[in-house]
C-alpha positions in Angstrom: 72.8 160.6 158.2 74.0 157.1 157.1 72.1 155.7 154.1 72.4 152.9 151.7 72.5 153.2 147.9 68.7 153.0 147.7 67.9 155.1 150.7 67.5 152.9 153.7 67.1 155.3 156.6 69.5 154.6 159.4 66.9 155.4 162.1 66.8 153.5 165.4 63.5 151.7 165.8 63.5 148.4 164.0 61.5 145.6 165.4 62.8 142.1 166.2 62.4 141.1 162.6 64.5 144.0 161.3 61.6 146.0 159.9 61.1 149.7 160.6 58.7 150.6 163.3 57.0 153.6 161.8 55.8 156.4 164.0 52.3 156.0 162.7 49.0 157.0 164.1 48.7 154.2 166.6 52.0 155.2 168.1 51.7 159.0 167.5 48.5 159.3 169.4 50.3 158.5 172.5 52.7 161.3 171.6 49.5 162.9 171.7 48.3 162.4 136.8 52.0 162.9 137.5 53.7 162.6 134.1 55.3 159.3 133.4 59.0 159.0 132.7 60.5 157.6 129.6 60.4 154.2 131.2 57.0 152.6 131.6 56.0 150.0 134.2 55.4 146.5 132.9 53.7 143.6 134.4 55.8 140.5 135.0 53.9 137.3 134.1 56.5 135.1 135.7 55.5 133.2 138.8 59.1 132.6 139.9 60.1 135.9 141.4 61.6 135.7 144.9 58.9 137.9 146.4 56.1 136.0 144.6 57.4 132.7 146.0 56.8 134.1 149.5 53.2 135.1 148.7 51.2 134.3 151.8 48.0 132.2 151.9 46.4 134.5 154.4 45.1 138.1 154.1 41.8 139.7 153.2 40.7 139.4 149.5 41.4 143.1 148.9 44.9 142.9 150.4 45.7 139.8 148.3 44.6 141.4 145.1 46.6 144.5 145.8 49.7 142.5 146.7 49.4 140.4 143.5 49.1 143.6 141.4 52.2 145.1 143.0 54.2 142.0 142.5 53.0 141.6 138.9 54.9 144.8 138.2 57.7 144.4 140.6 58.3 140.6 141.3 61.1 141.3 143.8 58.9 143.7 145.7 60.6 146.8 147.2 64.0 145.5 146.1 63.1 145.1 142.5 65.4 147.1 140.2 62.4 148.4 138.2 60.7 149.5 141.4 63.8 151.4 142.5 64.1 153.1 139.2 60.5 154.0 138.6 59.3 154.7 142.1 61.8 154.9 144.9 65.0 156.5 143.8 63.7 159.9 142.7 61.6 160.2 145.9 64.7 159.3 148.0 66.8 161.9 146.0 64.1 164.5 146.8 64.4 163.7 150.5 68.2 164.0 150.4 67.9 167.3 148.6 65.6 168.4 151.5 68.2 167.3 154.0 70.8 169.3 152.2 68.7 172.5 151.9 66.6 172.4 155.0 67.9 169.9 157.5 66.8 170.6 161.1 69.9 172.6 162.0 70.0 174.7 158.8 66.2 175.3 159.1 66.6 176.5 162.7 69.5 178.8 161.7 67.6 180.4 158.9 64.6 180.9 161.2 66.8 182.5 163.8 68.2 184.9 161.1 64.8 185.8 159.9 65.4 184.3 156.5 61.7 183.4 155.9 61.6 184.0 152.2 64.8 181.9 151.8 63.2 179.0 153.7 60.0 179.2 151.7 61.9 179.4 148.4 64.1 176.4 149.3 61.1 174.3 150.3 59.3 175.0 147.1 62.4 174.4 145.0 63.1 171.0 146.6 59.7 169.8 145.4 60.0 171.4 142.0 63.3 169.7 141.3 61.8 166.2 141.8 61.9 164.1 138.6 58.1 163.7 138.9 56.2 166.6 140.5 54.2 165.6 143.5 51.8 168.5 143.5 49.7 169.9 140.6 50.6 173.1 138.8 47.7 175.0 140.3 49.0 174.1 143.8 52.5 175.3 142.8 51.1 178.6 141.7 49.0 178.9 144.9 52.0 178.3 147.0 54.2 180.7 145.0 51.5 183.4 145.5 51.1 182.6 149.2 54.8 182.9 150.1 55.5 186.0 148.0 54.8 188.4 150.8 56.9 188.6 153.9 54.0 187.8 156.1 53.1 184.7 154.0 56.7 183.5 153.9 57.1 184.0 157.7 53.9 182.1 158.5 54.7 179.3 156.2 58.3 178.9 157.4 57.5 179.0 161.1 54.5 176.8 160.7 56.5 174.2 158.8 59.3 174.1 161.3 56.9 173.7 164.2 55.1 170.8 162.3 58.4 169.0 161.6 60.5 169.7 164.7 58.3 170.7 167.7 57.8 168.0 170.4 54.1 168.7 171.0 51.6 165.9 170.2 51.5 165.3 166.4 47.8 165.7 166.2 48.1 169.2 167.5 51.0 170.0 165.3 49.1 168.7 162.2 46.0 170.7 163.0 48.1 173.9 163.5 49.9 173.2 160.2 46.5 173.0 158.4 45.5 176.3 160.0 48.7 177.9 158.8 48.3 176.7 155.3 44.6 177.7 155.3 45.5 181.2 156.5 48.1 182.0 153.8 47.4 184.8 151.4 45.4 183.6 148.4 44.9 185.1 145.0 43.0 182.7 142.8 43.4 179.1 143.7 43.2 177.7 147.2 46.3 176.7 149.1 44.7 174.3 151.6 44.8 171.0 149.7 45.8 167.6 150.8 48.9 167.4 148.6 50.2 170.8 149.8 49.6 170.0 153.4 51.3 166.6 153.3 54.1 166.9 150.7 56.7 168.7 152.8 56.4 166.3 155.8 56.7 163.3 153.5 59.8 164.8 151.7 61.4 165.9 155.0 60.6 162.9 157.2 59.6 159.8 155.2 60.1 157.7 158.3 57.0 159.1 159.9 54.9 161.3 157.5 52.7 160.2 154.6 51.7 162.0 151.4 48.1 162.1 150.3 47.0 162.4 146.7 43.2 162.2 147.1 42.1 160.4 144.0 44.9 157.8 144.0 44.8 157.2 147.8 41.0 156.8 148.0 41.0 154.4 145.1 43.8 152.3 146.7 42.0 152.3 150.1 38.8 151.0 148.5 40.7 148.3 146.6 42.5 147.3 149.8 39.3 147.2 151.8 40.4 150.0 154.2 38.0 152.7 155.4 39.9 155.9 154.9 37.1 158.1 156.2 38.3 160.7 153.8 37.2 164.4 154.0 38.2 166.9 151.4 39.3 169.5 153.9 42.6 168.6 155.5 42.3 167.7 159.1 43.8 165.3 161.6 40.9 162.8 161.5 41.6 161.8 157.9 45.4 162.1 158.3 45.4 159.8 161.3 43.4 157.2 159.2 46.0 157.6 156.4 48.7 156.7 158.9 46.7 153.8 160.1 46.4 152.6 156.5 50.1 152.9 156.1 50.7 150.8 159.2 48.2 148.1 158.0 50.1 147.9 154.7 53.4 147.7 156.5 52.3 144.8 158.6 50.6 143.0 155.8 53.6 143.3 153.5 56.2 143.0 156.2 57.9 140.1 154.3 58.6 142.5 151.5 60.4 144.7 154.0 59.2 148.2 153.3 61.8 150.7 154.4 59.7 153.7 155.2 56.7 155.7 154.0 58.3 156.1 150.5 57.8 152.4 150.0 54.3 152.4 151.5 53.2 155.4 149.4 54.6 153.8 146.3 52.6 150.6 147.0 49.5 152.8 147.3 50.4 154.6 144.1 50.6 151.3 142.2 47.1 150.4 143.4 45.3 153.7 142.6 47.2 155.4 139.7 46.2 155.1 136.1 49.9 154.4 135.3 49.4 151.0 136.7 46.0 150.2 135.2 
């Protein structure tokens, strides 16, 4: 898959302005505290950044405040070197690691060979090797326990492949994926959480799937003025609203040229995370 240094996905589907047309909820329906690194984000008090000079007059008050906050840390927007270092590069590296370990062809081959534990182990390892963990330690332990048995590994592997690569409507695929996660063997902690349900789609296919960390995402949506209609139990209704939220941000910030859901999720993270207080 052709990529640039900072991970611009070479997917077809740019609009006339050259921006990615995400397969978000409005399109899909027709198809039916991480630890901080050694570098800390800093606000830029300058008013002369290239992205800041393009700040629009329009937009709702919440959107304008969120945009100003993002640009106060990253004056050049999604091309800012600090942004690339702090937010984008490690997520893109995680995606590339997934492509190497469980790209569609390799995933299908392993399924055909009945290598369910190998699939589940690779999936968990890709996330674990990320510079900043995307899921909490209790979720890691719950997943480890769930895929330890042959039955659990098989259900997880087949369910994840179907979610990522089947051609049935995405709402049906997402609901089935939630059912699979909810049915996995459980020892102490629950497996059916928003981060666990959404992290693998986000890592594998950042052109179309979004990651949901509840506290951060809900806070960002409130600040932006978007009604997320959040429910704690993972289900399509909330996920479709998350995809709608991503599409709203993409359109509002289109002059900053977000590449994919990695950029959109990072924008959300800046709004809702204590790292960027």
